[in-house]
KOLDREN-427477 format. One record per residue (C-alpha): x, y, z. Coordinates in nm, 2 decimals. Example, Ala and Ser with C-alpha at 12.3 -4.5 7.8 and 13.67 -1.06 7.14 Angstrom:
KOLDREN-427477
<x:1.23 y:-0.45 z:0.78>
<x:1.37 y:-0.11 z:0.71>
end
This chain:
KOLDREN-427477
<x:-0.67 y:-3.87 z:-4.85>
<x:-0.89 y:-3.69 z:-4.64>
<x:-0.89 y:-3.61 z:-4.27>
<x:-0.55 y:-3.74 z:-4.21>
<x:-0.39 y:-3.52 z:-4.50>
<x:-0.60 y:-3.22 z:-4.40>
<x:-0.45 y:-3.25 z:-4.04>
<x:-0.09 y:-3.24 z:-4.17>
<x:-0.13 y:-3.03 z:-4.38>
<x:-0.29 y:-2.74 z:-4.15>
<x:-0.06 y:-2.87 z:-3.88>
<x:0.23 y:-2.81 z:-4.13>
<x:0.14 y:-2.44 z:-4.16>
<x:0.01 y:-2.36 z:-3.78>
<x:0.24 y:-2.59 z:-3.60>
<x:0.15 y:-2.55 z:-3.24>
<x:-0.18 y:-2.33 z:-3.30>
<x:-0.36 y:-2.55 z:-3.51>
<x:-0.56 y:-2.72 z:-3.25>
<x:-0.68 y:-2.39 z:-3.09>
<x:-0.80 y:-2.28 z:-3.47>
<x:-0.89 y:-2.59 z:-3.53>
<x:-1.16 y:-2.58 z:-3.24>
<x:-1.26 y:-2.26 z:-3.32>
<x:-1.31 y:-2.32 z:-3.69>
<x:-1.56 y:-2.60 z:-3.54>
<x:-1.74 y:-2.39 z:-3.30>
<x:-2.08 y:-2.20 z:-3.42>
<x:-2.02 y:-1.86 z:-3.59>
<x:-2.15 y:-1.53 z:-3.43>
<x:-2.28 y:-1.34 z:-3.71>
<x:-2.43 y:-0.97 z:-3.71>
<x:-2.76 y:-0.83 z:-3.82>
<x:-2.60 y:-0.56 z:-4.07>
<x:-2.84 y:-0.26 z:-4.12>
<x:-2.71 y:0.01 z:-4.21>
<x:-2.90 y:0.19 z:-4.52>
<x:-3.11 y:-0.12 z:-4.51>
<x:-3.51 y:-0.20 z:-4.57>
<x:-3.43 y:-0.50 z:-4.36>
<x:-3.14 y:-0.62 z:-4.15>
<x:-2.91 y:-0.91 z:-4.29>
<x:-2.72 y:-1.14 z:-4.10>
<x:-2.38 y:-1.21 z:-4.17>
<x:-1.99 y:-1.25 z:-4.00>
<x:-1.89 y:-0.94 z:-3.89>
<x:-1.54 y:-1.05 z:-4.13>
<x:-1.75 y:-1.01 z:-4.43>
<x:-1.86 y:-0.63 z:-4.33>
<x:-1.49 y:-0.56 z:-4.30>
<x:-1.39 y:-0.74 z:-4.59>
<x:-1.72 y:-0.56 z:-4.82>
<x:-1.59 y:-0.19 z:-4.63>
<x:-1.25 y:-0.23 z:-4.74>
<x:-1.33 y:-0.12 z:-5.11>
<x:-1.27 y:0.25 z:-5.18>
<x:-1.60 y:0.34 z:-5.30>
<x:-1.58 y:0.59 z:-5.61>
<x:-1.83 y:0.91 z:-5.63>
<x:-1.93 y:0.80 z:-5.97>
<x:-1.89 y:0.52 z:-6.21>
<x:-1.98 y:0.09 z:-6.19>
<x:-1.86 y:-0.11 z:-5.91>
<x:-1.82 y:-0.46 z:-5.97>
<x:-1.89 y:-0.71 z:-5.66>
<x:-1.72 y:-1.01 z:-5.93>
<x:-1.84 y:-1.32 z:-5.70>
<x:-2.13 y:-1.17 z:-5.54>
<x:-2.35 y:-1.49 z:-5.38>
<x:-2.53 y:-1.44 z:-5.18>
<x:-2.52 y:-1.08 z:-5.17>
<x:-2.40 y:-1.00 z:-4.80>
<x:-2.10 y:-0.78 z:-4.94>
<x:-2.28 y:-0.68 z:-5.23>
<x:-2.56 y:-0.53 z:-4.99>
<x:-2.29 y:-0.35 z:-4.77>
<x:-2.16 y:-0.19 z:-5.06>
<x:-2.49 y:-0.08 z:-5.20>
<x:-2.59 y:0.08 z:-4.87>
<x:-2.24 y:0.28 z:-4.85>
<x:-2.29 y:0.39 z:-5.25>
<x:-2.36 y:0.75 z:-5.34>
<x:-2.61 y:0.84 z:-5.63>
<x:-2.40 y:0.84 z:-5.88>
<x:-2.26 y:0.49 z:-5.83>
<x:-2.37 y:0.18 z:-6.00>
<x:-2.29 y:-0.15 z:-5.88>
<x:-2.25 y:-0.50 z:-6.08>
<x:-2.34 y:-0.83 z:-5.83>
<x:-2.22 y:-1.08 z:-6.04>
<x:-2.27 y:-1.46 z:-5.98>
<x:-2.15 y:-1.70 z:-6.23>
<x:-2.37 y:-2.01 z:-6.07>
<x:-2.71 y:-1.95 z:-6.19>
<x:-2.88 y:-2.11 z:-5.86>
<x:-2.67 y:-1.89 z:-5.66>
<x:-2.73 y:-1.61 z:-5.88>
<x:-3.13 y:-1.67 z:-5.82>
<x:-3.06 y:-1.63 z:-5.43>
<x:-2.83 y:-1.31 z:-5.47>
<x:-3.14 y:-1.15 z:-5.65>
<x:-3.38 y:-1.27 z:-5.40>
<x:-3.09 y:-1.10 z:-5.10>
<x:-3.07 y:-0.79 z:-5.27>
<x:-3.44 y:-0.75 z:-5.34>
<x:-3.56 y:-0.81 z:-4.97>
<x:-3.28 y:-0.62 z:-4.84>
<x:-3.27 y:-0.29 z:-5.06>
<x:-3.50 y:-0.02 z:-5.11>
<x:-3.65 y:0.05 z:-5.48>
<x:-3.43 y:0.32 z:-5.54>
<x:-3.10 y:0.14 z:-5.43>
<x:-3.20 y:-0.21 z:-5.64>
<x:-3.25 y:0.01 z:-5.95>
<x:-2.89 y:0.12 z:-5.92>
<x:-2.74 y:-0.24 z:-5.88>
<x:-2.75 y:-0.47 z:-6.19>
<x:-2.66 y:-0.89 z:-6.15>
<x:-2.48 y:-1.06 z:-6.37>
<x:-2.39 y:-1.39 z:-6.46>
<x:-2.00 y:-1.44 z:-6.64>
<x:-1.73 y:-1.62 z:-6.56>
<x:-1.51 y:-1.29 z:-6.38>
<x:-1.16 y:-1.50 z:-6.49>
<x:-1.25 y:-1.45 z:-6.85>
<x:-1.40 y:-1.09 z:-6.84>
<x:-1.05 y:-0.97 z:-6.93>
<x:-1.02 y:-1.11 z:-7.25>
<x:-1.25 y:-0.85 z:-7.39>
<x:-1.04 y:-0.58 z:-7.49>
<x:-1.35 y:-0.37 z:-7.48>
<x:-1.41 y:-0.44 z:-7.08>
<x:-1.07 y:-0.35 z:-6.99>
<x:-1.08 y:-0.07 z:-6.72>
<x:-1.43 y:-0.04 z:-6.72>
<x:-1.50 y:-0.07 z:-6.36>
<x:-1.46 y:0.23 z:-6.08>
<x:-1.35 y:-0.06 z:-5.78>
<x:-1.37 y:-0.41 z:-5.77>
<x:-1.44 y:-0.68 z:-5.48>
<x:-1.33 y:-1.01 z:-5.55>
<x:-1.44 y:-1.25 z:-5.28>
<x:-1.26 y:-1.52 z:-5.42>
<x:-1.44 y:-1.88 z:-5.40>
<x:-1.17 y:-2.04 z:-5.13>
<x:-1.12 y:-2.40 z:-4.93>
<x:-1.33 y:-2.25 z:-4.67>
<x:-1.19 y:-2.46 z:-4.41>
<x:-1.49 y:-2.41 z:-4.16>
<x:-1.70 y:-2.58 z:-4.37>
<x:-1.47 y:-2.86 z:-4.47>
<x:-1.45 y:-2.92 z:-4.12>
<x:-1.82 y:-2.93 z:-4.04>
<x:-1.87 y:-3.18 z:-4.35>
<x:-1.78 y:-3.49 z:-4.32>
<x:-1.78 y:-3.60 z:-4.72>
<x:-1.62 y:-3.33 z:-4.79>
<x:-1.34 y:-3.39 z:-4.54>
<x:-1.30 y:-3.73 z:-4.62>
<x:-1.29 y:-3.60 z:-5.02>
<x:-1.01 y:-3.34 z:-4.95>
<x:-0.66 y:-3.39 z:-5.09>
<x:-0.38 y:-3.14 z:-5.08>
<x:-0.41 y:-3.08 z:-5.41>
<x:-0.74 y:-2.89 z:-5.32>
<x:-0.57 y:-2.54 z:-5.23>
<x:-0.35 y:-2.53 z:-5.51>
<x:-0.65 y:-2.57 z:-5.76>
<x:-0.84 y:-2.31 z:-5.60>
<x:-0.54 y:-2.06 z:-5.58>
<x:-0.47 y:-2.12 z:-5.98>
<x:-0.88 y:-2.01 z:-6.02>
<x:-0.81 y:-1.73 z:-5.73>
<x:-0.55 y:-1.60 z:-5.94>
<x:-0.73 y:-1.59 z:-6.32>
<x:-1.02 y:-1.40 z:-6.09>
<x:-0.76 y:-1.19 z:-5.97>
<x:-0.56 y:-1.10 z:-6.23>
<x:-0.87 y:-1.07 z:-6.43>
<x:-1.00 y:-0.82 z:-6.18>
<x:-0.66 y:-0.60 z:-6.21>
<x:-0.73 y:-0.56 z:-6.57>
<x:-1.09 y:-0.48 z:-6.53>
<x:-1.02 y:-0.21 z:-6.31>
<x:-0.96 y:0.16 z:-6.39>
<x:-0.60 y:0.33 z:-6.32>
<x:-0.66 y:0.51 z:-5.99>
<x:-0.90 y:0.30 z:-5.82>
<x:-0.93 y:0.02 z:-5.55>
<x:-0.93 y:-0.35 z:-5.55>
<x:-1.02 y:-0.54 z:-5.25>
<x:-0.92 y:-0.96 z:-5.26>
<x:-1.06 y:-1.15 z:-5.01>
<x:-1.13 y:-1.55 z:-4.89>
<x:-1.24 y:-1.72 z:-4.62>
<x:-0.98 y:-1.97 z:-4.66>
<x:-0.67 y:-2.00 z:-4.38>
<x:-0.40 y:-2.11 z:-4.59>
<x:-0.15 y:-1.88 z:-4.74>
<x:-0.17 y:-2.08 z:-5.07>
<x:-0.49 y:-1.92 z:-5.11>
<x:-0.41 y:-1.56 z:-4.96>
<x:-0.08 y:-1.40 z:-4.95>
<x:0.08 y:-1.60 z:-5.26>
<x:-0.20 y:-1.49 z:-5.44>
<x:-0.14 y:-1.16 z:-5.36>
<x:0.22 y:-1.14 z:-5.42>
<x:0.16 y:-1.28 z:-5.76>
<x:-0.04 y:-1.00 z:-5.86>
<x:0.26 y:-0.75 z:-5.71>
<x:0.48 y:-0.93 z:-5.90>
<x:0.32 y:-0.91 z:-6.23>
<x:0.15 y:-0.58 z:-6.24>
<x:0.45 y:-0.37 z:-6.02>
<x:0.51 y:-0.09 z:-6.07>
<x:0.15 y:-0.07 z:-6.22>
<x:-0.01 y:-0.11 z:-5.86>
<x:0.06 y:-0.03 z:-5.49>
<x:-0.06 y:-0.16 z:-5.16>
<x:-0.32 y:-0.03 z:-5.02>
<x:-0.37 y:-0.18 z:-4.71>
<x:-0.72 y:-0.25 z:-4.54>
<x:-0.79 y:0.01 z:-4.25>
<x:-0.95 y:-0.22 z:-4.00>
<x:-0.76 y:-0.32 z:-3.70>
<x:-0.92 y:-0.68 z:-3.65>
<x:-0.65 y:-0.98 z:-3.69>
<x:-0.36 y:-1.04 z:-3.76>
<x:-0.11 y:-0.86 z:-4.05>
<x:0.04 y:-1.04 z:-4.35>
<x:0.29 y:-0.98 z:-4.61>
<x:0.00 y:-0.84 z:-4.83>
<x:-0.33 y:-0.76 z:-4.58>
<x:-0.51 y:-0.90 z:-4.30>
<x:-0.60 y:-1.24 z:-4.21>
<x:-0.88 y:-1.21 z:-3.92>
<x:-0.90 y:-1.62 z:-3.76>
<x:-1.15 y:-1.74 z:-3.54>
<x:-0.91 y:-1.82 z:-3.25>
<x:-0.76 y:-1.45 z:-3.19>
<x:-1.07 y:-1.24 z:-3.28>
<x:-1.39 y:-1.39 z:-3.11>
<x:-1.51 y:-1.62 z:-3.33>
<x:-1.52 y:-1.38 z:-3.65>
<x:-1.38 y:-1.48 z:-3.96>
<x:-1.18 y:-1.71 z:-4.10>
<x:-1.14 y:-1.38 z:-4.36>
<x:-0.85 y:-1.27 z:-4.56>
<x:-0.82 y:-0.94 z:-4.69>
<x:-0.56 y:-0.76 z:-4.90>
<x:-0.62 y:-0.41 z:-5.08>
<x:-0.45 y:-0.29 z:-5.38>
<x:-0.50 y:0.06 z:-5.62>
<x:-0.41 y:0.05 z:-5.95>
<x:-0.18 y:0.33 z:-6.06>
end
């Protein structure tokens, strides 16, 4: 358990590339100030902007940001929404939800903020209510993940890491993603994103969605060119993307 297991696990995934990737993950990030359509700029990783911009926004209806805190991606969505679109920014954690509310209030205009509602339900359980199914005209799921960049920077987290962690998180991610599919209206866009570098939490979760719900959905690959193409999406890693990321993005359309 700990650093040795962490190193062995990711070296088995990335082989000879792991040393450079590990070094890049330990470097300070280079966030950018995002200001389009906002009343005050918000600083976040460029890869996060690309993930949020990957969601195809509807002309009207309600969009769900299923795991919205701290709020950067919600700001990107809100800044691009038309006047007939509403955003439900959801965050299960009360502490993180308070931060989300503060971010939205500081960076959105009064008119923009009036079209954003903050909620605190468990997005993995919401689809259990049949009345909620096919409610949303677009969903961004930036799922809780291993966040290896943060693990490497935190000695306590690194010491406690085990190979069971990505497996456990992948189960939670699957519960969130399968629920999001049921919550989405047919014909609309679903984006699945993580800041994990392991395929266990990225393509393998996307593969489960494709297997379970095909032919009820189709792959709709992200438009951006940054990063590397994977089986179901794109993976931006800092060793080959000028320090951006990590960020995995897969996009689907419900048929």
